[in-house]
C-alpha positions as CSV (number, residue, x, y, z in Angstrom):
1,M,-49.1,-0.5,-56.8
2,V,-45.5,0.4,-56.3
3,R,-44.0,2.7,-58.9
4,S,-40.8,4.7,-58.7
5,V,-39.4,7.2,-61.2
6,R,-36.1,9.1,-61.3
7,H,-35.8,12.7,-60.2
8,A,-36.4,14.1,-63.7
9,R,-40.2,14.0,-63.3
10,T,-42.7,16.1,-61.6
11,R,-46.4,15.5,-61.1
12,A,-48.7,17.8,-63.2
13,G,-52.1,16.8,-62.0
14,P,-53.9,13.6,-61.5
15,G,-52.2,10.8,-63.3
16,R,-50.1,13.2,-65.4
17,T,-46.3,13.4,-65.3
18,T,-44.3,15.9,-67.3
19,L,-40.6,16.8,-67.6
20,R,-39.6,20.1,-66.0
21,R,-38.6,23.0,-68.2
22,M,-34.9,22.6,-67.6
23,E,-35.0,18.9,-68.5
24,R,-36.6,19.8,-71.8
25,A,-33.7,22.0,-72.8
26,D,-31.3,19.4,-71.6
27,V,-33.0,16.8,-73.8
28,L,-32.8,19.1,-76.8
29,R,-29.1,19.8,-76.1
30,R,-28.4,16.0,-75.9
31,V,-30.4,15.4,-79.1
32,I,-28.4,18.0,-80.9
33,G,-25.2,16.5,-79.5
34,I,-26.1,13.0,-80.7
35,L,-26.9,14.3,-84.2
36,T,-23.8,16.4,-84.3
37,E,-21.6,13.5,-83.2
38,A,-23.2,11.3,-85.8
39,Q,-22.4,13.8,-88.5
40,D,-18.8,14.0,-87.3
41,I,-18.5,10.3,-87.4
42,R,-20.0,10.1,-90.9
43,R,-17.7,12.8,-92.2
44,A,-14.6,11.1,-90.7
45,A,-15.6,7.7,-92.2
46,E,-16.1,9.3,-95.6
47,A,-12.7,10.9,-95.4
48,G,-11.2,7.5,-94.5
49,Q,-10.1,8.8,-91.1
50,D,-10.1,6.6,-88.0
51,A,-13.0,8.1,-86.0
52,A,-15.2,6.8,-83.2
53,G,-17.7,4.5,-84.8
54,P,-21.4,4.0,-84.4
55,A,-20.8,2.3,-81.0
56,E,-19.7,5.6,-79.5
57,T,-22.8,7.4,-80.9
58,A,-24.9,4.5,-79.6
59,G,-23.3,5.1,-76.2
60,V,-24.4,8.7,-76.2
61,A,-27.9,7.7,-77.2
62,T,-27.9,5.0,-74.5
63,Q,-26.8,7.5,-71.9
64,L,-29.7,9.8,-72.9
65,L,-32.1,6.9,-72.5
66,N,-30.7,5.9,-69.2
67,E,-31.0,9.4,-67.9
68,M,-34.5,10.1,-69.3
69,L,-36.3,6.8,-68.7
70,P,-37.8,6.2,-65.3
71,S,-37.3,3.2,-63.2
72,I,-40.4,1.1,-63.0
73,R,-41.4,-1.2,-60.2
74,V,-44.1,-3.8,-60.9
75,P,-45.8,-5.8,-58.2
76,A,-45.2,-9.5,-58.4
77,D,-48.9,-10.2,-58.6
78,A,-49.6,-7.6,-61.3
79,S,-51.7,-8.7,-64.3
80,P,-50.3,-8.2,-67.8
81,Q,-52.8,-5.3,-68.2
82,Q,-51.5,-3.7,-65.0
83,V,-47.9,-4.1,-66.2
84,A,-48.8,-2.5,-69.6
85,T,-50.5,0.4,-67.9
86,L,-47.5,1.0,-65.5
87,V,-45.0,0.9,-68.4
88,A,-47.1,3.2,-70.6
89,E,-47.7,5.7,-67.8
90,A,-44.0,5.7,-66.8
91,L,-42.4,5.7,-70.3
92,G,-44.9,7.8,-72.3
93,P,-43.9,11.3,-71.2
94,A,-40.1,10.7,-71.5
95,L,-40.4,9.0,-74.9
96,H,-42.7,11.8,-76.1
97,T,-40.2,14.4,-75.1
98,M,-37.3,12.6,-76.7
99,V,-39.2,12.0,-80.0
100,S,-40.3,15.7,-79.9
101,G,-36.6,16.7,-79.6
102,F,-35.5,14.6,-82.5
103,S,-38.5,15.8,-84.5
104,L,-37.7,19.4,-83.8
105,A,-34.1,18.8,-84.9
106,F,-35.2,17.0,-88.1
107,T,-37.7,19.8,-88.9
108,S,-35.0,22.4,-88.5
109,L,-32.7,20.5,-90.9
110,A,-35.5,19.8,-93.3
111,I,-36.5,23.5,-93.5
112,A,-33.0,24.5,-94.3
113,H,-32.7,21.8,-96.9
114,D,-36.1,22.3,-98.5
115,G,-35.5,26.1,-98.6
116,G,-32.4,25.5,-100.7
117,R,-30.0,26.8,-98.1
118,T,-26.6,26.0,-99.5
119,D,-25.0,28.7,-97.4
120,V,-25.3,26.6,-94.2
121,S,-24.2,23.1,-93.3
122,S,-26.3,20.7,-91.2
123,I,-23.9,21.3,-88.3
124,E,-24.5,25.0,-88.6
125,V,-28.3,24.4,-88.5
126,L,-27.9,22.3,-85.4
127,Q,-25.7,25.0,-83.8
128,E,-28.4,27.6,-84.5
129,L,-31.0,25.3,-82.9
130,A,-28.7,24.9,-79.9
131,L,-28.5,28.7,-79.6
132,E,-32.3,28.9,-79.7
133,V,-32.5,26.3,-77.0
134,E,-30.0,28.2,-74.8
135,A,-32.1,31.4,-75.4
136,G,-35.2,29.6,-74.0
137,T,-37.1,29.5,-77.3
138,Y,-38.4,26.0,-76.5
139,D,-38.8,26.2,-72.8
140,E,-42.6,26.2,-73.0
141,G,-45.1,25.1,-75.6
142,P,-47.1,22.2,-76.9
143,W,-44.5,19.5,-76.1
144,E,-46.2,18.4,-72.9
145,A,-47.4,14.8,-73.0
């Protein structure tokens, strides 16, 4: 089988691929950036201002996907099951990390909301999360796929 992945991956034992610590923080920063940009676009639209639309946010999200997802090479004679296995093995860890990043951001926002925090905006919650990421709070832990 021929399989190639981008540089953002490292082997972590037989058949297991994980994202390195630095990439996890980078993914979190990008997730926070996507959510912050979406908020800015929403606020501008509500105020009737001409702001970048959903296409620009989609561009940032597409950039994240392009940088995170590995290249996959599939042999011409691969069976459908082999193709499915190659795709799952290649995409699983990256998708897990991205979903974990969005889940962490959502949870941070939900905790502030459910706690009745009216003294902070969603942007401020995301900024606090960004500071935690920069401080290394999420460098290690149960994210590994």
